[in-house]
N, C-alpha and C positions, 0 to 999 in steps of 0.2 A: 191117937190120930198121928198119922205119919208126917213127919216134918218135911217141908219143901226144901230145907237146907241140904238134904241128902242129895238132891239133884245137882247141886253145884260142886260136889266133891269130884276130885280128879278121877276120870275113868281108868280102870286098870290097864296096865300095859299088856300088850298081846303076849309077851313072854310069860306073864303070870298064868296064862291059860294056853299052853302049846296047841291044844286041840283047835283053837281059833285059827291058827296059821296052817294047819294041816291041809294039804291040797289033794283032793280026790283025783282019781285017774280020769273021771269024766271032765273035771275042770281042766286038766292038762290037755286033753283032747280038744276041748272047746277053745282053749288058748292057742293051741297049734293051728286050729281052723281059722282063728282071727289073724294069726301071723300070715298064713297062706293066702287068705282072702285079701288082706292089705297088699301083700306082695303082688298078687295077680292084678289088682287095680293099677298098680304102678306099671306093670308090664303092658296092660291094656292101654293105658294112657300113652306110653311110648310107642305103641303100635299104630297110633293114628294122630299123634300130636308131636310136633317138633317146634319149639320156640327158639328159632334160629339165633336171635339176638343174644339171649342169655347163655344158650348152649355154646355158641362160638367163644364167648368170653371165658367160660370155664375150660373148654377143651384146648383152645389155643394157648392160654396162659399156663395151663398144666403141662402142655407139650413143651413149651419153651423152658419150663423148669426142669422137665425130664431131660432136655438137651444140655442142661448145666447152667443156664442163665439164672441168676439169683435175684429174686424180687427185692425191691427197695434199693438195692445197690446198682443193678444193671438196668432196671427199668422201673418207672413209677408204678405203684400198686397200692390201691386204696383199701385193701382188705387183709385181714390176718391170714396166715399161710396154710393152716391145717387142711382145709378142704382141698386146696390145690395141691398140696403135698401128697395127699392120699390118692388123688386122681393121677398125679405124676408117677407115683409108685405103681399104680395099675398099668400105666403105659410102659414103664421100664420093665415090669415083670412079664407082661403078656403082649406087648406091642400095641399099636394103634388099632384097636378093635372096639367099635362103638358099643356093641351089645354087652361088652364087659362092664361098661359104666352103667348100663341099664340094669344088669344083674346086681351091681352094687346098690343102686337106688332101691331095687325091690327088696333086697335083704335088709337094708337099713330101715326102710319103711315098715316092714314086718316086725323088725326088732323094736321099733318105737312103740307100736301097738302092744307088743308082748310085755315090754318093760312097764308101760303104763298100767296094764292089767295087774302086774305084780305089785306095783305101788298102791293101786286101789285096794287090793286084797289086804295089804298090811295096814292101810289107813282105816279100813272098815272092819278090822279084826274083832272089835268089841261090839259091833252092831248086829242086830238081828237081820237075817236074810242077807248077810254080807256077801255070800258067794253069788247070789242072783244079782245083787246090786252092782257088784264089781264087773260082772259080765255084761250087764245092761249098759253100764257107762262106757265100756270098752267098744261096744258094737258100733257107735257112730264113727269110730276111728278107722273103720274100713274105707269109707269114702273120704274121710277127713284126716287121714294119717299124715305123717310129716312129709312124705314124698308123693301123696296121692293127688294133690291139687297141681303142684308144679313137679313134673316127674323126672327132671334132669338133675345131674349132680349140682348141688348148690350149698352155700354156707348156712342159710337159714335152717333147713332141715337137719343138717349135721350138728348145728349148735343146739337144737332142741334135743337131739339124741344124747349129746354130751351132758346137758342139764338133767335129763332123765336118769342117766347113770349116776350123776352126782347126788340126785335126790334119793335114789335107792341106797347108796352107801351112807348118806347122812342119817337115814332112818335106821341103819344097822349099827351106827355108833353107840346109841343108847342100849341096844340089845346085847352088846359085847363090851362092857366097860373095862374089862381086864385085858382085852385084846390090844396088841400093838400094831399088827398088820392092818386091820380094818381102818383105824384112824389114820394111818399113814396113807393108805390108798385113797381114803376119802378126801384128805387134804389135797392130794394131787388132782383128784377128779374135779374139785370145785374151781381149779385154776384153768383147766383145759378149755372150757367154753370161751374164755377171753381170747384165745388164739384161734378160734373158729369164726366168731363174729364179735367185733369189739364192743358195740353198744350193749347188746344183750349179755354178753359174757362178763363185761366189766360190772354191770349192775348186779348180776347174779353173784359174782365173787364178793363184791362189797357187802351185799345183803347177808350172804352166808357167813362172812367173816365177822360182821357186826353182831350177828345172832350168836355166834360161838363165843365171842368176847363177853356178851351180855350174860350168857349162861355160866361162863367161868366166874364172873363177878357174883352173880346170884347164888350159885352153889357154894362159892367160897364163904359167903356171908352165913349160909346155913350149915357150913361145915360138911357139905356133901362132897363126894368124889368128883374131881375135875380133871383127873389125869388124862382121860380119853379125849376131852375137849382140848386140852393143852397140846397133846400130840397131833391132833387134827390141825390146829392152828399153826403149829410149828412146821408141820409137813407142807401146808399150803404156802407158807412164807419161803421155805427152801425150794419148793417146786417153781414158784414164781421167780426167785432169784436165779435158778439154773436156766430157766427159759430166757431171762434177760441176758445172761452171759452168752448163751448160744446165739441169740440174735445179734448181739454186739460183735461176736467173733466172725459171723458169717455175712450178715447184711449191713451191719452198722446200726447201733441203737439210735443215732440221730436220724438216719434215713427212715427207720421204722416209725419213729415218732412223727416225723414230718408227713409221711404218706398215710398211715393208718389212723392218726389222731388229728393232727392239724388240718390236713387237706380233706380227709373224710368228713370231719366236723363242719368244715367250711361249706362243703358241697351238699351235705345230707341232713344236718341237724335242723329239725323244724323249730319254728318259733314256739314260745311257751303257750301262746294262745291256741295254736293248732293242737298241741298236746292235750290241753284241757278241754278243747272243743268237743271231744267225743262225749263229754258229760253234759253238753248244753242242749242236746236234743229234747224237745218237749215230751216226746213219747216216753222217755225214761221215767218221768214222774207218773205217767199213767200205769206203766208196768209195775213200778214200785208200789202204787196204790193197791193193785191186785194182791201183791205179796203181803203187804201190811194187813189187808182185809182178811187174808187167810190166817195170818198169825193171830189177829184179834179174835176171829171166830174160834180158833183152836183154844185160846185162853178162856173164852166165855163158855165153851163146851165142857163144863166141869164134870158132867156125867159121862163124857167121852162117848156120846152117841155115834154109832158107826157111820150113819148116813152123813152126819155133819163132818165127821173126820174125812170122808171121801170128798165132800164138798170143799173142805179145807185144802186137800191135795189138788183139787181141780183149780181153785182160785190161784194157788201159788204157781201152778203149771202154765197158766194162760200166757204169760210173756214168752214162754219157751216153746209152746206148741203153735204159736202164731205163725212162725216161718213156714211150717208145713201147711197150715190152713190157708195161708196167703197164696199157695200154689194154685188153689182152686179159684182164686179171685182175680189174679193178674197173670198174664202170659209173658210179661216182660221179664227177661232173665235178670236184667240189672236191678229191677225193683225187688225181685225175689232174693237176690243176693244181699241187697241192702237189709232186708228183714232178718236174714240169717246173721249177718255180721253185727247188727245192732243189738243182739242179745249180750254181746261182750260187756258193754258198760254196765248193764243191769246186773249181770252176774258178778262183776268185779266189785260193785258197790255192796251187794248183799254178802258176798264172801268176806269182804274186808270188815264189815260190821260184825258178822258172826265170829270172825277170828279174834277181834278185840273183846267182844262180850264174853266169849267162852275160853279166853286164854288161860284162866286158872284151872280149867277142867282138864287141860292136857299136861303132859309131863315131858321133861327133857326137850330135845330138839323140836319135837312136834308142837311145842308152844309157839314157836316163831316160824315154823316152816311155811304156813300159809302166807305170811308176810314176805318171805323170801320169793315164793312163786309169783305173788302179785308184783313185786318189784321187778323180777325178771321179765314179766310180760310188758310192763311199761318201758323197760329198757329196750325191748324189741320195737315198741311203737316209735322210738326215736328215729328210726330210719325211714319208714313209709307210713307212719300213723296207723290208724285202725284198719282202714280198707286194705292197704297194701301189705301189712305185716302179719296178719293173723293166719295166713294160709298154712304155715308150718308149725304153729304152736297150739293147735287144738288139744293135744294131750295135756297141756298145762291147765287148760280150762276144765277138763274132766277131772283132773286131780283136785282142783279147788272145789268143785261141786262135791266130790267125795269127802273132802275135809269138812265141809259144811254139814253134810248129812251125818257124818260121824259125830259132830258136835251136837246136832239136834237129836240124835238117837237117845241121849241121856235124858232129855226132856220127854220124849215120846214114849219111851220104855215099851210096854207091851202093846202099844197102839201103832208100832212101826208098820205093821202089815196094812193099816188103813190110811196111812199118810205117806210114809217114805217110799214104800214099794210102788204104789200107783204113780206118785210124782216121778220117780226114777223111770218107770216104764214110759210114761207120757213124754218125758224129756228125751229119753234115748230114741224112741221111735220118731219123734219130731225131728231131732237132729239127723237121724239116719236118712229120713226121706228128703228133708231140705238139703242136707249135705250132698246126697246123691245127685240131685238136680243141679246144685251149685257146681259140682265137678263136671257133670255132663255138659253143662252150658259153656264151660271154659270162661265164665264171666271174670274170674280173677286174671285171666290171660287175655283180656279184651284189647290190650294194647297191640296184640299180634293178630294178623289176618290168618285165621286158622280154618275158616269155613268156605273159602272161595275156590271152587273147582273140585276135581276128582282126587281121590287119595292116590298119592304117588309114593313109590318106594325106590330107594336108591339102588344103583347097580355098582357103586364104588365099593370095593372090598373093605376098605378101612371104616366105612360108614354103614356097614351092613346092620340092618335093623332100624335105620332112620326112615321115618315115614311121616308125611303130612299132606294136607290137601293143598291144591294149587300147583303152579308150575315152578315153584321155588327150587325143588330138587333137580328136575331135568335141566333147568337153566344153569344151575350151579355146576352140574356135571359137564355141560358144554364148556364152561369156563375152565374147569380142571383139564379137560382134553386140550383146549387151546393152549393153556400155559405149559402143559407137558410137551407140546410140539414146538412152540414158538418162543418161550421165555427160558433162558438158560437157568439151570438149577441154582447157580450161585448168585443170580441177579437179585438186587434189592428191590422189593415190591412194597408198595403202599396200597392198601385196600380201603376204600371209603364206602360206607362208614365202618366196615368190618363186621357185617352182620353174619357172614358165613364162616364156618370153621375151616378156612382155606389151608392154613399151615398144618393143622392136624390131618386133613384129608390128603394133602400132597407130600407131606414130609419135608417141606421147605423150612429153612431156619428164619424166623422173624428177625429182621434187621432194623426195623423202626421201633422205638421204645414203647409205642402204644399199638395195640391190635384192635381196639374198639374205640370209636370216636364219639363218646357220649360225655355230656357235661359232668357227670358224677365220677368219671374215671380218667378223662383226658385233661391234663393240666396245661396243654399248650394252646396258644392262640394260632390262628391261621398263618400269621407271619412267622412265628417260631417253627411251625411245621415245615414251612418252605425252607427255612434255613437249615433245619435238621436234615431234610431231604438232600440238600446240596452237600452238607458235611459228610453224610453217610453214603453218598453216591447211590441214592434210590433212583433207579433208572426206569422203573415201570410203575404206572399208576392205573389202578383198576377201580372204576366207579360203578357201583350198583345203582340202577335207575329206580325201579319200583322196589320198595322195601316191604318186608313182612311186618316190621315194626311200624305202626301207623301213627306214632307220635310226631306231631308237627315239628317239635324242637330238633329231632334227629335230622329231618330233611333240611331244615334251615342251617344246621351246623355243617352238614355235608356240602351244601351249596357255597357257604362262606369259604370253606377250605379249598374247594375246587376252583373258585375264583382266584384265590391267592396263588394257586399252583399253575394257573393258566399260561403264564408267560414262560414257564420252564418245560412244559410238556405239550406234545402234539398228538392228536388222535390217530391211531393206526388201524383200529378195527372196532366194529360195533357188533356185539353179539345180541342175543335175544333180550337180555336184561343187564348187560354189562358193556360199558364203553372202555376200551383199552387204549392207554396213552403211553408213549415212550418219551423219555427225556430228549430234549432238543440238544444236538451237539453244539456247544458254544462256538466252536470254530466255524461250523457250517452256517450258524446264524450270523456270525460276524461277516463271512464272505457274502452272504445274501444281502446284508445291510450295505456293504461296500458296493455291490452291484447296483443296488437301488440308488446309491449316491451318484454313480457314474452315468446314470440315465439322464438325458437332456430334459 
């Protein structure tokens, strides 16, 4: 009788069977098609969607960096620099051309899907039907790629790409234990996400470093080689130290710490209850019950009846096909999006338990890699919790699913065709359908008014390619024409609340420290803003009336600042959606007051 203990033995490394990693030309073509399809979704999104609030923040801050202003030192900045340095480099190299940034997002989005597919191939190298499963799990990333939901340059998608690169290299460390170059590059790669997005990157770096240290200790006790792990860890330490020195020499380490850590944590970090609240949904217990029922049925099915195996796959799939089924039940896009997003806690719980139970079946860095990915995901949740943070990290969820399937393949053995493959197909098709509706409805972008009016395209040369519904673009173009004609090029201008990429579009130099007046990035009170306007000789005030951003807090902040500036500025023009104010000449105001005093 065959012993069950054999099922708990570590599965062989993919390098033990190179045939498992060999990629056919059909796979390469399919992967190229996934890359192209994801990139086209990003281009399509940009062709009819412009989220002005976030876009202006990225473009205007990148433009001021391209002009030579240094963040943290010259102006307060709550985010790490790499995304903005990349966009500034694009501006420096090719000028202010919006579609160049769109091309960047399309290429990075396609690269994210492609890298995820390569990671899935390596994770699933020892499983049956590995090629089919890897391609199936990659398919939902066409609508749910890192730049598919939010299509403009931003730090969340860039951070996910950096993490994907780090994961690829971490998986290669064990495959080349005698190499020096791969561990060095790997150590550098795990540091990079920290300087793209601080919360996700910091947790990823910490989790990867702790994992490598644990492997060094464990392998040392077993007298196994640890040289490649030591090089990786040392490389990460050196890369981190170099980055700190560069920041200190340019922006000042104290400034960087103040704005990206203390200020950002103060304005963004959620309460512990909010972080753990994602696991408090009662539906989670119901979905976990389906999964447990499937596992129990599989365990009881000792004869491995094929119909019962298919029923097992169906039961386990129920929580993940529900978002697609719900499309037929409810037409409310918000409710549909909730059903899709709510599969995250279920999968995280299942993947975490699977990673712990099967940890001894894996070898090397793969023993702890699922825990590193789970940690990075929760690090991302620290900024906007479950609903707001998941839009750019779907590849990490697909990687966790693949890791769990790889672990289960040892138990299922020859029955993979009747459990794993149907489950993967149902999961992939469900996520593909629900994800497509999620992207099409723009539910994640519901804070912006994107569906009011006809599609408008810009005629401004520097914003060529910018399109969105409503009168936002023609009204902004009217403002640009007015400022070109009536406001001197060197004049100091304050735009409230800064929803439009005014400086990028006009080529004017920002002279106020903040270009977007939002609670999360603006550290100044209305009274401080008034004093800075006086100190820096801000002579023009432009107030946007109707905002694309529909959050009430933004309008309230704008009104508070406008009230504080009322005594210093007088209105000189009213455009379709912008009121133009000019600073009152103090001498003229004094003469006017004297005249009033002389009146009987």
